[in-house]
Every structure is written in C-alpha cells, then in structure tokens.
N, C-alpha and C positions, 0 to 999 in steps of 0.2 A: 731573390731576382723578379720585380712586379715591376708591370707597366708603369711605364712615368705617366704622371698625373698632368692631365690636359685642363685648364682654366673653362676652354670653352666647349665644355659638353654639353650636349644639349642644344648646341648651336648647327648643327651642320647645313652644308649648302644642301640642298639637290642637286642629282647628276642631273645635265643639259638632257633634255629630251630626246630619245633616237627617232632619228627618219622613219627610218622603219616599223617601229613601233606609233609612229603617227599614222600609217598608212594604212596599218594592216585592219583597222576596225570598216575603211571603206573598202573592203576587198569584196564582200557580197554587193555592194552597192553596183561597181567600178567593173567588175570582171564580166557580168550579163553582158550589162553594156558594148564593153569593148569586140567581144564575143561579137554580139550581133553586127555592130560596125565590120567588124571583118569578115563574116557573111557574106555582108550586103556585095563589101568590093570586091569578093571572090565572085558571087554569082553576077554581078556587073563586067570586070574582066573578061569570065567564060563568052557570056552572051554576046559582048562586045568582038570576041573573037573565033564565035561561028559564026 
C-alpha cells in the first residue's frame, strides 16, 4: 500500500500569501507611528475639554 505516483512531482505551486504575514514585517514601523498619533489625539481632546 504505497502512495500513488504523481506525474507533477516538483512542480507544486506556492500557497497564496497570507495577509497577516504581509503585515508583520511592518509592525516595528507602524506601531510607534500609530501610538504617537493616538497620544497626540488624546492630548488634544484633553486640552480642548479643559
């Protein structure tokens, strides 16, 4: 009981890229920028309410 022989051995196609795997390398750049914008917006709201 062996596995059936396939003629297309070695010509496998690559899986489509995952959206999360495409974003992960950008996290060290995007996270501080978004954090700075969020802090600025929260400070702006605090000053405008005071």
